[in-house]
C-alpha positions in Angstrom: 17.7 -16.3 4.6 17.0 -17.9 1.2 14.8 -16.5 -1.2 14.1 -16.3 -4.9 13.3 -13.2 -7.3 10.8 -12.9 -9.6 8.9 -10.9 -11.9 6.0 -9.6 -9.9 2.1 -10.2 -11.0 -1.2 -8.4 -10.4 -2.0 -11.4 -7.9 0.6 -9.8 -5.7 -1.2 -6.9 -5.1 -2.4 -7.8 -1.7 1.3 -9.3 -0.2 3.0 -6.3 -1.7 1.0 -3.8 0.1 1.5 -5.5 3.3 4.8 -5.5 2.6 4.8 -1.8 2.1 3.2 -0.8 5.0 4.9 -3.3 7.2 8.5 -2.0 5.6 7.5 1.8 5.5 5.8 1.9 9.5 8.8 0.4 10.6 12.1 1.7 8.7 11.0 5.3 7.9 10.4 6.2 11.6 13.5 7.1 12.5 13.9 9.8 9.4 10.0 11.1 9.5 8.0 12.8 12.1 4.7 11.3 12.9 2.5 13.9 11.1 4.4 13.3 8.2 4.0 9.6 8.4 0.1 9.9 9.0 -0.5 11.7 5.9 1.9 9.9 3.5 1.7 6.2 4.5 -1.9 5.3 3.1 -0.4 7.0 -0.1 2.9 5.3 -0.7 2.0 1.8 1.1 -0.3 0.5 -1.7 1.0 -1.7 -4.2 0.9 0.4 -8.1 -1.3 -2.4 -10.6 0.7 -0.7 -13.2 3.9 -1.9 -11.6 2.8 -5.4 -10.5 2.0 -5.6 -14.6 4.9 -4.3 -16.2 7.2 -7.0 -16.3 9.9 -4.9 -14.5 8.9 -4.8 -11.0 10.3 -8.2 -9.0 9.5 -10.0 -5.5 12.0 -11.3 -3.4 10.0 -14.6 -2.3 11.0 -16.8 0.8 10.7 -20.9 0.7 7.3 -20.3 2.8 5.7 -18.1 0.0 6.0 -15.0 1.7 7.1 -11.8 -0.2 10.1 -10.5 1.6 10.8 -7.7 -0.6 9.8 -5.9 -3.9 11.2 -3.4 -6.1 11.6 -2.7 -9.6 12.4 -0.2 -12.4 10.1 1.7 -15.2 11.2 3.8 -18.2 8.2 6.0 -17.2 9.2 8.6 -14.5 6.6 8.6 -11.6 7.0 12.2 -11.6 7.0 13.0 -15.4 10.6 14.8 -14.2 14.1 13.6 -15.8 12.3 11.3 -18.3 14.4 10.6 -21.6 14.6 7.8 -23.9 17.9 6.9 -22.5 17.0 6.7 -18.8 14.9 4.7 -16.5 13.6 5.2 -13.1 13.8 2.5 -10.0 10.2 2.5 -8.2 8.6 1.7 -5.3 11.3 -0.8 -2.8 10.7 -1.9 0.2 11.9 -4.9 2.6 10.5 -6.5 5.2 12.0 -4.7 8.0 12.4 -8.2 10.1 15.0 -9.3 6.6 16.5 -5.9 6.3 20.1 -5.9 5.7 20.4 -9.6 4.2 21.0 -9.0 0.6 17.2 -9.0 -0.4 17.3 -5.2 -1.0 20.6 -5.3 -3.3 19.0 -8.5 -5.2 16.3 -7.0 -5.9 18.4 -3.5 -7.1 20.9 -6.1 -9.2 18.2 -7.2 -11.0 16.7 -3.8 -11.8 20.2 -2.8 -13.2 20.7 -6.0 -15.3 17.4 -5.6 -16.9 18.0 -1.6 -17.4 21.0 -2.3 -19.0 19.8 -5.4 -21.4 16.8 -2.6 -22.1 19.8 0.0 -23.2 19.6 2.3 -20.8 22.3 4.4 -19.7 20.9 5.8 -16.2 18.7 5.2 -13.6 16.9 8.1 -11.4 15.9 6.8 -8.1 13.7 9.1 -5.7 15.0 8.3 -2.4 13.3 8.2 1.1 15.6 10.6 3.3 17.0 7.3 5.2 17.4 5.2 2.1 20.2 7.3 0.9 22.8 4.8 2.4 21.4 2.0 0.7 21.1 3.8 -2.8 24.6 5.2 -2.5 25.8 1.5 -1.7 24.4 1.0 -5.0 26.0 3.1 -6.9 23.7 5.8 -7.1 24.6 9.4 -6.3 22.8 12.2 -4.9 21.6 15.5 -7.0 18.9 17.0 -4.5 16.4 16.9 -2.1 12.8 17.7 -2.9 9.7 17.3 -1.8 7.4 14.8 -3.9 3.7 15.9 -4.5 1.8 13.1 -3.3 -2.5 13.0 -3.9 -4.6 15.4 -1.9 -1.5 18.1 -1.3 0.0 15.4 0.5 4.4 16.3 0.2 6.7 14.0 1.3 10.3 14.7 1.7 12.6 12.8 -0.7 16.0 12.9 -2.4 16.6 12.5 -6.5 19.5 10.2 -6.8 21.3 9.0 -10.0 23.5 6.2 -11.2 24.9 5.8 -14.5 24.6 2.2 -16.1 
């Protein structure tokens, strides 16, 4: 599949939310039980307006204009954890399940890594889903620990903390 990568913008909110819902609903089923997904999906599949306006969140766009992937990085940690002046955080990655394993996620990650290096960062942190570990490992991340991300409403989401030197 051909696609281009561009900086996301606030107008992408609905399309990115649709992508995340489609992606996470399909791709997380093998790693999480139905109760966890029922509680977490409404919270983790909404595009974050702050990310869409950050200048460091990207979308992969098919020739027909459909957004087939999204992901980015920020200096700010989504959990407030592991935040230093020399590290950044990978944020809210997702790929259309019909286009998975076609290089879209890797292209988005490569863009994030290039931009983070250009910004002078030395390390990227990532809070991975349980079944996202293989993707992030292939991108050079090392698993540090398993932990639960605290979502709103008291919902917890099993995750992995990973790190990659730049």
